[in-house]
N, C-alpha and C positions, 0 to 999 in steps of 0.2 A: 419604637414600634412594637406592639405586643404581638403575641403568637397568632391571635385570631386575624389581625389585619394582614400579617405576613401570609397566612394560609389563603386568605381571600384574594390577595394580589396574585399569588401563584396560581390559584384556581382560575382567575380571570385571564391570566396570560397563557394558561395551558401548560405551565412548567411542571415537569416531574409527573405529569398525569399520563397514565397508560390505560387505554380502554380495556376494561375487564373482559368484555366479550371476545377480545382478540386472543386471549390466552388459550382457550381450547383449540382455536384454529391453528395457532403456532404449534401446539403439541401434536395435533393431527398431521400437520405438514412435516414435522420432525419424524414422526412415526413412518410416514410414507417414504421419506428420504432414506431412513435406515433400512426399510424393507427393499427399496430399490438397490441400495448398496449391497445388501446380503444376496439379493437375486443375481446381481452382476457377478459377484465373487463366486456364487454357486455355479452359474453358467460357465464361467471361466474354468473352474475346476472340472466340470463335466466334459467340456470340449477338449481340454488337455488330456484327461484320462482316456477319452475315447479315441485319441489320436487325430482328431479333426484339426486341432491347432498344435503344430510341432513344438515340443518343449524347448528345443534349441532356440527358436525364434520368439516364442511367447512366454516362456518361463512357466513355473508351477507355483500356484498361490501358497502352498505349504512351505517350501523352502524360502520363498520370498519373505514371509512373515517370521520364519525362524532366523533369517539373516538380520532382519530389523531387531528382533529380540536379542540376538547375540551382540549386536553393536551397542545396544544400550546396557545390556547386562555386564559386559566387559568394560564399558566406558570408552571404547575406542572411538566412538563417533563424537564424543563431547568436545574435544579440541577442534574438530572440523565444524561442528555446529557453532561454536563460539566465534571462530574466525569469520564464518558467513554472517553471523549476527552483527559483529563489529563492523564489517564492511557495509552491511545494509544500513545500519544506524548512521555511520559517518557519511555515506552517500546521500542519505535523506537530509541530514542536517546541513551539509555543505551545499548541496543542490538547492534546498529551499532557501537558505540564507542568501545565496548569490542571486537567486531568481527574484526574491523580494527587493533586494537593493537595485538590481538592474531594471526590474519591472517598473519601479517608481521613476526611473529616468527614461522618459518616453523617447528621448533622442535616439536610443539604440534600437528602437523597434524594427526598422527595415533590415538591419544587419542580423538581428536574432531570427527573423522570419527566413532570411536566406540560409542561415546556418541550420535551421530546423529542417530544411529540405534534404539535408545530407543524412544518410543512414549512420547512426552513431556506432554501430557494431564495428564498422571499418576502422574506428579509432583504437580498438582494443590492442592490435599489435603495436601501434605507435606508443600507447600508454605503457605497454610492457617494456618497450625499448627505453622510454624515458624514466619510468619509476621502478623497473625491475619486476620480478615475479611475486613480490610481497603484496600486502593488502592495499597499498596506495594506488597501484594500477587498476585494481577492481573498484576502489573508491572513485577514481577519476572517471571510469566508464559509467558507474552508477550515477555519478553526479550529472553527467551529460544527459542521461535519461530523465532524471528527476527535474533538472533545471527547466526544460522547455515546458513541461506540464504545469509547473508552478508559475513560471513566467507569464504564460498567456492568461492564467487565472488572475494574477496580480494586475496585469495590464488591463484586463476586462473590468476588474474591480475599480481601478482608478477611473476608467472611462464612464463607469456607471454612476459616478458622483453627480448628484442633481445640480444643474446650473443655478437653480433658485437658491438651494442651500449654500452653494459656493459663494454666490453673490451676497447673501445675507451675512455669512461669516466674514467676508472681506469688509462689508460695511461696518461690522463691529470692531474692525481694526486688527484682525488676525494677521500675523506675519507669516512668512514661509514655513518656519519651523512649526508654528501652531497649526497651520493648514495640514502639514504632513502628519503631525501627531494626532490631531483630533478629527480629521476629515478623511484624508487619503488612506492612512494606515487602517482605521477601522473598516472602511469600505473594502479594501483589498483583503483584510484578514478573513472576512466571511467567505470570500472566494477561495482563499488558500485552504481554509478548513474543509471546504467541500471537495477539494482535490486530494485530501490526505490519503485516501485509499489507493488512488492511482499512483501517487507519488511514492508511497511505501512499497507498493507492488513493483514499480519500475526500479527502485533501489535494490530490491531483492533480485530481480531479473538481472540487473547489471552485475551484481556480485557473483551470481552463479555462472553467468555466461563468461565473465572474466576468469573465474576459477577453471571453467571447462577449457578455455583456450590456452591457459598456461598458469599453473600455480603449484605449490607444494602442500597446501592444506585447503580444506573446505569441502562442502558437499559436492560441488561440481568436480573437484579433484577426485573424490571417491568414485563418482560415476564414470569419469574418464578412465581411471585405473581398471574398473570392472569391465568397461567396454574393451580395453586393450587385451584382456584375457578371455574375451568372449563369454563372460559370466553374466548371462542375461538376468538371472535371478538377483544378483547384486545390483545390476543397473536398475531394475524395477524397484528393488528395495530402496535405493537412493531416491528414486522418484517419489515413492511413498513417504519417505522422511521429509522431502522437500514440500510435499503437499500438506502434511501435518504442520510443518513449520510455518508455511504460508497462511494456513487457517488460524494458527495461534497469533500470528502477527496481525491478521485482519481483525480478529476478535479484540486484541489490545487497542488497535486504532479505533474501532467502533466505540469502545468504552471511553477513550480519550476524547473522541469527537462529541459524544453525548455530554461530557462534562464541560467542554469548551463552548458548545453551542446550546447550553441550558437556557440561555436567554431567548432562544427562538421558540415561538409558540408551536404547538403540535399542529399537524395538518388539519385535523378536525376542527380545532379552534380557529385556525386561519380561514377555513371555508365558511364557518359560521359567521365570522366577523364580516367577510365579504357579502354574505347574504343579508346580514342586518343592515349593512350600509346601502 
């Protein structure tokens, strides 16, 4: 296949195509968001300086960002960030893998729905008792949060398999393993990819909540230590670091999602195809 044919196929499918007119809109939106952030920080500083918001309860923007800078300048926060990252990644991988395996086994559906009704945070003390205060108790908590999100997406993906396609594949002599590999897994995969953002977010939440409830390292541990000494600036600094960390994770997931779902046509092409039909 030559380059011209490849480009024509990609153009027809809408792959890799980004509307040029959307770029100025994105830039303008980014500018407005930055202005809103700057205005919020400025208002915070003004209200604290005027005494409307007590510093003891609301902190001071200056010392907050100085604390963040000191953490990164000295490198004190790097081990804590690394622990939280490892817990998040392991929670995501274990929870997603278990959910895909269990989701394909429709037999367990009613039991999973019953377990989903329970608040998972109540398991944190139990996991700490079972696995100690190391990373595995946080991984266990994060896994329970990720599992149910991915499971229901996998379950829905399996149910969305067209009966006509299923009958045709069976008529062609496909066995169970071939049905699983070529029909059910691809159908479930598209639903799993659509839940990546929520799954990674829940893994992150599980890691931080577990650290907050009991740990020796991690961002949640830093926030807990600052809270114990009534250092509101350090607490807010920890929240700022968590926010930046979460945004970086979300950006990474977005890039991975674009690469994994490159076969999907863009929204504009999809709408045009529907109109033509």
